[in-house]
Backbone and ligand atoms as CSV (ligand in chain L), in Angstrom:
chain,resi,resn,atom,element,x,y,z
A,1,MET,N,N,-1.918,3.965,11.701
A,1,MET,CA,C,-2.446,3.450,10.428
A,1,MET,C,C,-1.933,2.032,10.195
A,2,ASP,N,N,-2.877,1.148,9.876
A,2,ASP,CA,C,-2.482,-0.216,9.503
A,2,ASP,C,C,-2.856,-0.447,8.054
A,3,ILE,N,N,-1.987,-1.133,7.331
A,3,ILE,CA,C,-2.242,-1.423,5.919
A,3,ILE,C,C,-2.631,-2.880,5.777
A,4,ILE,N,N,-3.764,-3.097,5.121
A,4,ILE,CA,C,-4.219,-4.467,4.869
A,4,ILE,C,C,-4.326,-4.637,3.356
A,5,ILE,N,N,-3.693,-5.671,2.840
A,5,ILE,CA,C,-3.697,-5.903,1.390
A,5,ILE,C,C,-4.611,-7.069,1.046
A,6,GLU,N,N,-5.478,-6.836,0.088
A,6,GLU,CA,C,-6.286,-7.927,-0.458
A,6,GLU,C,C,-5.442,-8.561,-1.560
A,7,GLU,N,N,-4.666,-9.557,-1.181
A,7,GLU,CA,C,-3.677,-10.079,-2.122
A,7,GLU,C,C,-4.301,-10.663,-3.377
A,8,ASP,N,N,-5.492,-11.217,-3.221
A,8,ASP,CA,C,-6.147,-11.828,-4.384
A,8,ASP,C,C,-6.559,-10.804,-5.423
A,9,THR,N,N,-6.766,-9.555,-4.994
A,9,THR,CA,C,-7.240,-8.549,-5.944
A,9,THR,C,C,-6.113,-7.736,-6.561
A,10,CYS,N,N,-4.913,-7.798,-6.018
A,10,CYS,CA,C,-3.791,-7.033,-6.569
A,10,CYS,C,C,-3.526,-7.493,-7.997
A,11,VAL,N,N,-3.473,-6.506,-8.919
A,11,VAL,CA,C,-3.223,-6.852,-10.318
A,11,VAL,C,C,-1.806,-6.453,-10.739
A,12,ALA,N,N,-0.957,-6.199,-9.736
A,12,ALA,CA,C,0.457,-5.921,-9.981
A,12,ALA,C,C,0.686,-4.697,-10.841
A,13,ALA,N,N,-0.144,-3.680,-10.657
A,13,ALA,CA,C,-0.024,-2.468,-11.468
A,13,ALA,C,C,1.147,-1.593,-11.021
A,14,GLY,N,N,1.538,-1.708,-9.763
A,14,GLY,CA,C,2.718,-0.997,-9.288
A,14,GLY,C,C,2.511,0.467,-8.945
A,15,GLN,N,N,1.270,0.943,-8.991
A,15,GLN,CA,C,1.018,2.353,-8.645
A,15,GLN,C,C,1.467,2.634,-7.212
A,16,CYS,N,N,1.188,1.706,-6.325
A,16,CYS,CA,C,1.502,1.917,-4.910
A,16,CYS,C,C,3.006,2.092,-4.718
A,17,VAL,N,N,3.795,1.338,-5.461
A,17,VAL,CA,C,5.254,1.416,-5.322
A,17,VAL,C,C,5.768,2.759,-5.815
A,18,MET,N,N,5.132,3.281,-6.859
A,18,MET,CA,C,5.567,4.572,-7.388
A,18,MET,C,C,5.261,5.711,-6.425
A,19,VAL,N,N,4.133,5.611,-5.748
A,19,VAL,CA,C,3.706,6.702,-4.879
A,19,VAL,C,C,4.345,6.610,-3.489
A,20,ALA,N,N,4.524,5.388,-2.999
A,20,ALA,CA,C,5.055,5.222,-1.643
A,20,ALA,C,C,6.109,4.111,-1.625
A,21,PRO,N,N,7.261,4.376,-2.230
A,21,PRO,CA,C,8.296,3.330,-2.344
A,21,PRO,C,C,8.899,2.915,-1.011
A,22,ALA,N,N,8.711,3.726,0.023
A,22,ALA,CA,C,9.238,3.338,1.340
A,22,ALA,C,C,8.335,2.313,2.012
A,23,VAL,N,N,7.118,2.196,1.520
A,23,VAL,CA,C,6.136,1.338,2.194
A,23,VAL,C,C,5.786,0.109,1.356
A,24,PHE,N,N,5.795,0.267,0.024
A,24,PHE,CA,C,5.402,-0.835,-0.852
A,24,PHE,C,C,6.547,-1.248,-1.765
A,25,ASP,N,N,6.598,-2.527,-2.049
A,25,ASP,CA,C,7.529,-3.054,-3.039
A,25,ASP,C,C,6.738,-4.070,-3.862
A,26,GLN,N,N,7.349,-4.533,-4.936
A,26,GLN,CA,C,6.672,-5.532,-5.761
A,26,GLN,C,C,7.492,-6.799,-5.836
A,27,SER,N,N,6.820,-7.924,-5.838
A,27,SER,CA,C,7.484,-9.209,-5.953
A,27,SER,C,C,8.181,-9.309,-7.302
A,28,GLU,N,N,9.403,-9.803,-7.279
A,28,GLU,CA,C,10.129,-9.948,-8.548
A,28,GLU,C,C,9.537,-11.063,-9.386
A,29,GLU,N,N,8.826,-11.963,-8.742
A,29,GLU,CA,C,8.257,-13.104,-9.471
A,29,GLU,C,C,7.035,-12.721,-10.290
A,30,ASP,N,N,6.028,-12.167,-9.616
A,30,ASP,CA,C,4.780,-11.887,-10.328
A,30,ASP,C,C,4.335,-10.435,-10.225
A,31,GLY,N,N,5.147,-9.587,-9.603
A,31,GLY,CA,C,4.798,-8.167,-9.537
A,31,GLY,C,C,3.775,-7.824,-8.478
A,32,SER,N,N,3.315,-8.821,-7.738
A,32,SER,CA,C,2.303,-8.505,-6.728
A,32,SER,C,C,2.934,-7.713,-5.584
A,33,VAL,N,N,2.081,-6.999,-4.897
A,33,VAL,CA,C,2.572,-6.040,-3.912
A,33,VAL,C,C,3.171,-6.727,-2.678
A,34,ILE,N,N,4.222,-6.115,-2.158
A,34,ILE,CA,C,4.821,-6.537,-0.892
A,34,ILE,C,C,4.791,-5.315,0.019
A,35,VAL,N,N,4.250,-5.477,1.197
A,35,VAL,CA,C,4.215,-4.363,2.136
A,35,VAL,C,C,5.494,-4.384,2.965
A,36,LEU,N,N,6.266,-3.313,2.862
A,36,LEU,CA,C,7.521,-3.232,3.607
A,36,LEU,C,C,7.268,-2.782,5.041
A,37,ASP,N,N,6.218,-1.973,5.202
A,37,ASP,CA,C,5.915,-1.437,6.529
A,37,ASP,C,C,4.399,-1.346,6.684
A,38,ALA,N,N,3.811,-2.312,7.370
A,38,ALA,CA,C,2.351,-2.369,7.488
A,38,ALA,C,C,1.820,-1.359,8.493
A,39,ASN,N,N,2.727,-0.731,9.205
A,39,ASN,CA,C,2.328,0.254,10.207
A,39,ASN,C,C,3.233,1.481,10.047
A,40,PRO,N,N,3.069,2.187,8.914
A,40,PRO,CA,C,4.034,3.225,8.547
A,40,PRO,C,C,3.957,4.457,9.444
A,41,PRO,N,N,5.070,5.179,9.512
A,41,PRO,CA,C,5.102,6.390,10.322
A,41,PRO,C,C,4.236,7.495,9.707
A,42,GLU,N,N,3.865,8.419,10.530
A,42,GLU,CA,C,3.027,9.564,10.145
A,42,GLU,C,C,3.491,10.212,8.837
A,43,SER,N,N,4.801,10.322,8.672
A,43,SER,CA,C,5.343,11.013,7.495
A,43,SER,C,C,4.972,10.305,6.195
A,44,GLU,N,N,4.590,9.030,6.275
A,44,GLU,CA,C,4.247,8.270,5.063
A,44,GLU,C,C,2.739,8.187,4.820
A,45,HIS,N,N,1.948,8.665,5.775
A,45,HIS,CA,C,0.506,8.437,5.690
A,45,HIS,C,C,-0.116,9.019,4.431
A,46,GLU,N,N,0.338,10.228,4.063
A,46,GLU,CA,C,-0.253,10.862,2.886
A,46,GLU,C,C,0.052,10.051,1.624
A,47,ASN,N,N,1.302,9.592,1.511
A,47,ASN,CA,C,1.673,8.767,0.359
A,47,ASN,C,C,0.857,7.485,0.319
A,48,VAL,N,N,0.663,6.887,1.476
A,48,VAL,CA,C,-0.067,5.616,1.540
A,48,VAL,C,C,-1.531,5.822,1.152
A,49,ARG,N,N,-2.126,6.928,1.631
A,49,ARG,CA,C,-3.520,7.207,1.253
A,49,ARG,C,C,-3.637,7.401,-0.251
A,50,GLU,N,N,-2.649,8.081,-0.824
A,50,GLU,CA,C,-2.678,8.296,-2.269
A,50,GLU,C,C,-2.534,6.967,-3.005
A,51,ALA,N,N,-1.643,6.126,-2.514
A,51,ALA,CA,C,-1.459,4.802,-3.128
A,51,ALA,C,C,-2.761,4.016,-3.104
A,52,ALA,N,N,-3.457,4.055,-1.972
A,52,ALA,CA,C,-4.716,3.320,-1.847
A,52,ALA,C,C,-5.746,3.865,-2.834
A,53,MET,N,N,-5.725,5.191,-3.029
A,53,MET,CA,C,-6.674,5.816,-3.949
A,53,MET,C,C,-6.359,5.445,-5.402
A,54,LEU,N,N,-5.066,5.379,-5.699
A,54,LEU,CA,C,-4.645,5.133,-7.085
A,54,LEU,C,C,-4.701,3.664,-7.476
A,55,CYS,N,N,-4.665,2.785,-6.506
A,55,CYS,CA,C,-4.637,1.357,-6.815
A,55,CYS,C,C,-5.846,0.984,-7.677
A,56,PRO,N,N,-5.616,0.492,-8.883
A,56,PRO,CA,C,-6.723,0.239,-9.807
A,56,PRO,C,C,-7.644,-0.885,-9.366
A,57,SER,N,N,-7.188,-1.731,-8.466
A,57,SER,CA,C,-8.052,-2.832,-8.047
A,57,SER,C,C,-8.520,-2.692,-6.605
A,58,ALA,N,N,-8.241,-1.524,-6.009
A,58,ALA,CA,C,-8.639,-1.261,-4.619
A,58,ALA,C,C,-8.185,-2.372,-3.685
A,59,ALA,N,N,-6.940,-2.799,-3.880
A,59,ALA,CA,C,-6.408,-3.899,-3.081
A,59,ALA,C,C,-5.817,-3.424,-1.751
A,60,ILE,N,N,-5.688,-2.107,-1.606
A,60,ILE,CA,C,-5.064,-1.567,-0.392
A,60,ILE,C,C,-6.153,-1.022,0.531
A,61,ARG,N,N,-6.294,-1.639,1.697
A,61,ARG,CA,C,-7.253,-1.138,2.685
A,61,ARG,C,C,-6.478,-0.518,3.828
A,62,LEU,N,N,-6.973,0.586,4.334
A,62,LEU,CA,C,-6.289,1.269,5.423
A,62,LEU,C,C,-7.173,1.295,6.649
A,63,GLN,N,N,-6.536,1.062,7.781
A,63,GLN,CA,C,-7.236,1.202,9.041
A,63,GLN,C,C,-6.563,2.342,9.776
A,64,GLU,N,N,-7.292,3.416,9.926
A,64,GLU,CA,C,-6.717,4.591,10.578
A,64,GLU,C,C,-7.046,4.537,12.065
A,65,GLN,N,N,-6.048,4.833,12.892
A,65,GLN,CA,C,-6.308,4.915,14.323
A,65,GLN,C,C,-6.699,6.343,14.657
A,66,LEU,N,N,-7.828,6.488,15.297
A,66,LEU,CA,C,-8.320,7.823,15.587
A,66,LEU,C,C,-7.462,8.531,16.623
A,67,ASP,N,N,-6.824,7.754,17.478
A,67,ASP,CA,C,-6.052,8.386,18.549
A,67,ASP,C,C,-4.567,8.483,18.219
A,68,ALA,N,N,-4.202,8.161,16.972
A,68,ALA,CA,C,-2.772,8.192,16.629
A,68,ALA,C,C,-2.438,9.407,15.784
L,1,SF4,S1,S,-1.336,-0.472,-6.893
L,1,SF4,FE1,FE,-2.773,-2.053,-6.205
L,1,SF4,S2,S,-2.851,-3.515,-7.878
L,1,SF4,FE2,FE,-1.010,-2.267,-8.164
L,1,SF4,S3,S,0.643,-3.411,-7.157
L,1,SF4,FE3,FE,-0.168,-1.956,-5.677
L,1,SF4,S4,S,-1.723,-3.131,-4.557
L,1,SF4,FE4,FE,-1.308,-4.241,-6.437
């Protein structure tokens, strides 16, 4: 799984950080998302999918590898 962030669309809502704190963080300056791990381990995939679903601006895009 690869995480791609549409930085221009992030509205700094922080939902992603609440759901997957091991993968997402927020900038202290403007609250915009920081990806800590753009290629997270299997154990984080469910959290990341939930974060992408909850993101109010759909700023989180996921690329799933079919063979992984
Ligand atoms: S949930 Fe979406 S809008 Fe909110 S900080 Fe994360 S990426 Fe940005």
